[in-house]
Z-matrix of the N, CA and C atoms (Angstrom, degrees):
N
C 1 1.429
C 2 1.538 1 110.24
N 3 1.325 2 113.75 1 129.23
C 4 1.419 3 119.43 2 -176.93
C 5 1.524 4 110.32 3 -70.02
N 6 1.334 5 115.34 4 154.73
C 7 1.449 6 120.36 5 179.44
C 8 1.504 7 113.95 6 -54.34
N 9 1.356 8 116.99 7 -40.37
C 10 1.435 9 119.94 8 -179.08
C 11 1.575 10 111.03 9 -66.97
N 12 1.272 11 117.12 10 -37.28
C 13 1.480 12 120.08 11 -179.91
C 14 1.549 13 107.95 12 -72.87
N 15 1.282 14 114.80 13 -37.18
C 16 1.506 15 119.25 14 -179.96
C 17 1.562 16 109.40 15 -63.87
N 18 1.368 17 116.73 16 -43.18
C 19 1.432 18 119.91 17 178.42
C 20 1.543 19 113.65 18 -66.15
N 21 1.395 20 114.41 19 -36.49
C 22 1.449 21 119.37 20 177.85
C 23 1.525 22 109.87 21 -65.60
N 24 1.350 23 117.95 22 -39.78
C 25 1.427 24 120.01 23 -178.27
C 26 1.548 25 110.62 24 -67.61
N 27 1.305 26 116.16 25 -39.21
C 28 1.485 27 121.53 26 176.22
C 29 1.509 28 110.15 27 -60.99
N 30 1.347 29 117.78 28 -42.79
C 31 1.431 30 122.86 29 -179.90
C 32 1.494 31 112.33 30 -65.31
N 33 1.285 32 119.78 31 -43.42
C 34 1.454 33 126.28 32 178.52
C 35 1.513 34 108.37 33 -62.09
N 36 1.313 35 118.52 34 -53.68
C 37 1.464 36 123.01 35 -173.95
C 38 1.542 37 108.37 36 -65.60
N 39 1.335 38 119.18 37 -36.79
C 40 1.448 39 119.92 38 177.04
C 41 1.538 40 113.11 39 -67.35
N 42 1.324 41 114.62 40 -35.52
C 43 1.467 42 116.45 41 176.20
C 44 1.509 43 112.81 42 -69.79
N 45 1.298 44 117.60 43 -36.52
C 46 1.508 45 120.57 44 175.85
C 47 1.503 46 111.68 45 -64.06
N 48 1.353 47 115.35 46 -40.30
C 49 1.481 48 119.90 47 179.49
C 50 1.539 49 112.17 48 -63.94
N 51 1.328 50 115.56 49 -33.47
C 52 1.447 51 121.14 50 -179.80
C 53 1.520 52 113.42 51 -79.74
N 54 1.295 53 116.95 52 -15.00
C 55 1.473 54 117.92 53 -175.73
C 56 1.522 55 115.83 54 -70.76
N 57 1.354 56 116.89 55 -31.50
C 58 1.465 57 120.92 56 179.64
C 59 1.563 58 112.95 57 -60.81
N 60 1.277 59 118.13 58 -54.08
C 61 1.496 60 119.20 59 179.83
C 62 1.574 61 112.70 60 -58.58
N 63 1.313 62 115.64 61 -38.89
C 64 1.455 63 120.34 62 -179.82
C 65 1.488 64 109.42 63 -64.47
N 66 1.330 65 119.20 64 -43.24
C 67 1.451 66 122.32 65 -178.41
C 68 1.532 67 113.16 66 -64.28
N 69 1.355 68 115.01 67 -38.40
C 70 1.436 69 121.06 68 176.91
C 71 1.554 70 112.81 69 -65.10
N 72 1.349 71 112.59 70 -41.90
C 73 1.471 72 119.41 71 -178.93
C 74 1.523 73 109.69 72 -65.05
N 75 1.314 74 120.96 73 -33.24
C 76 1.419 75 122.97 74 178.54
C 77 1.542 76 111.04 75 -80.42
N 78 1.288 77 118.40 76 -27.09
C 79 1.464 78 122.55 77 -174.85
C 80 1.468 79 113.12 78 -80.24
N 81 1.314 80 119.59 79 -37.38
C 82 1.478 81 123.42 80 -178.30
C 83 1.515 82 114.34 81 -60.57
N 84 1.315 83 121.88 82 -46.39
C 85 1.458 84 120.10 83 -179.99
C 86 1.558 85 113.40 84 -66.76
N 87 1.320 86 116.45 85 -16.53
C 88 1.462 87 117.63 86 -179.40
C 89 1.505 88 115.78 87 -96.93
N 90 1.339 89 116.55 88 12.69
C 91 1.443 90 120.07 89 -177.50
C 92 1.569 91 113.93 90 -55.23
N 93 1.286 92 114.74 91 -42.85
C 94 1.521 93 120.41 92 -177.58
C 95 1.526 94 108.71 93 -67.41
N 96 1.298 95 117.70 94 -45.46
C 97 1.450 96 122.26 95 -178.92
C 98 1.506 97 113.97 96 -67.08
N 99 1.339 98 114.63 97 -38.96
C 100 1.446 99 119.52 98 174.92
C 101 1.478 100 113.11 99 -61.97
N 102 1.354 101 115.20 100 -46.26
C 103 1.482 102 120.92 101 177.33
C 104 1.550 103 111.25 102 -59.24
N 105 1.303 104 117.49 103 -43.07
C 106 1.470 105 121.61 104 177.83
C 107 1.470 106 111.01 105 -62.15
N 108 1.350 107 117.83 106 -49.34
C 109 1.443 108 121.61 107 -177.66
C 110 1.510 109 113.57 108 -62.29
N 111 1.334 110 115.88 109 -34.47
C 112 1.425 111 119.15 110 -179.17
C 113 1.547 112 112.11 111 -91.92
N 114 1.319 113 117.23 112 2.49
C 115 1.453 114 124.03 113 -175.69
C 116 1.545 115 110.86 114 50.33
N 117 1.355 116 112.69 115 57.52
C 118 1.431 117 120.47 116 -174.71
C 119 1.558 118 106.67 117 -137.55
N 120 1.290 119 115.59 118 -174.10
C 121 1.428 120 119.83 119 177.55
C 122 1.532 121 112.25 120 -104.39
N 123 1.307 122 119.83 121 161.52
C 124 1.429 123 120.41 122 -179.62
C 125 1.566 124 110.30 123 -67.59
N 126 1.261 125 117.38 124 -31.30
C 127 1.535 126 119.75 125 179.00
C 128 1.520 127 109.76 126 -66.44
N 129 1.362 128 116.26 127 -35.53
C 130 1.501 129 116.21 128 176.53
C 131 1.509 130 111.23 129 -69.56
N 132 1.331 131 119.08 130 -36.58
C 133 1.413 132 123.00 131 176.88
C 134 1.547 133 111.25 132 -64.06
N 135 1.345 134 114.38 133 -40.25
C 136 1.462 135 119.99 134 179.09
C 137 1.554 136 111.94 135 -61.76
N 138 1.315 137 114.58 136 -27.19
C 139 1.501 138 117.93 137 175.29
C 140 1.481 139 113.10 138 -60.82
N 141 1.346 140 116.18 139 -34.54
C 142 1.460 141 118.39 140 178.34
C 143 1.532 142 111.09 141 -67.86
N 144 1.328 143 117.44 142 -32.80
C 145 1.446 144 122.10 143 175.12
C 146 1.538 145 112.24 144 -67.48
N 147 1.352 146 114.05 145 -42.68
C 148 1.458 147 120.54 146 176.95
C 149 1.515 148 111.30 147 -62.40
N 150 1.297 149 117.44 148 -38.90
C 151 1.475 150 119.65 149 -177.80
C 152 1.535 151 108.71 150 -73.66
N 153 1.379 152 116.56 151 -31.62
C 154 1.485 153 117.62 152 174.60
C 155 1.528 154 110.66 153 -62.90
N 156 1.352 155 117.27 154 -45.02
C 157 1.440 156 118.12 155 179.01
C 158 1.489 157 114.31 156 -65.23
N 159 1.313 158 116.64 157 -36.03
C 160 1.495 159 121.15 158 179.35
C 161 1.520 160 107.60 159 -62.75
N 162 1.374 161 118.89 160 -51.69
C 163 1.472 162 120.66 161 -177.91
C 164 1.525 163 111.15 162 -68.84
N 165 1.294 164 119.06 163 -29.18
C 166 1.383 165 120.73 164 178.45
C 167 1.595 166 109.63 165 -68.97
N 168 1.308 167 113.78 166 -38.64
C 169 1.473 168 119.03 167 174.07
C 170 1.551 169 111.07 168 -63.69
N 171 1.281 170 117.27 169 -45.68
C 172 1.466 171 121.07 170 179.72
C 173 1.531 172 111.09 171 -62.05
N 174 1.318 173 115.52 172 -41.17
C 175 1.500 174 120.46 173 178.68
C 176 1.515 175 109.81 174 -62.40
N 177 1.315 176 118.27 175 -42.84
C 178 1.445 177 122.64 176 -179.60
C 179 1.464 178 111.62 177 -64.21
N 180 1.353 179 119.30 178 -41.07
C 181 1.476 180 123.69 179 176.94
C 182 1.574 181 110.62 180 -62.47
N 183 1.295 182 116.60 181 -42.64
C 184 1.452 183 119.95 182 -178.41
C 185 1.522 184 109.40 183 -69.38
N 186 1.349 185 119.34 184 -42.09
C 187 1.423 186 122.33 185 -178.24
C 188 1.511 187 112.30 186 -68.85
N 189 1.300 188 117.16 187 -37.52
C 190 1.453 189 121.52 188 177.49
C 191 1.497 190 112.30 189 -67.30
N 192 1.322 191 116.27 190 -40.12
C 193 1.493 192 119.52 191 -176.85
C 194 1.544 193 107.70 192 -76.95
N 195 1.288 194 120.54 193 -28.39
C 196 1.462 195 124.19 194 179.86
C 197 1.541 196 110.77 195 -72.48
N 198 1.265 197 116.71 196 -45.44
C 199 1.499 198 120.06 197 -175.04
C 200 1.530 199 113.88 198 -99.85
N 201 1.245 200 118.21 199 19.13
C 202 1.456 201 120.31 200 178.59
C 203 1.476 202 114.60 201 -80.12
């Protein structure tokens, strides 16, 4: 792999790794508005965040065991 391709791959993977925390930080302040728009409660909306963390945890376990 050429150095330019290697650098591009590192840049893309680093950007993808940084995307998760940014999405959570934008999602949390909007809980009330999301619940109102969906005609739901805040606790129901928080379940979506809980499921995100659960699947993120499962993904990290699979990836770590695969590439170890």
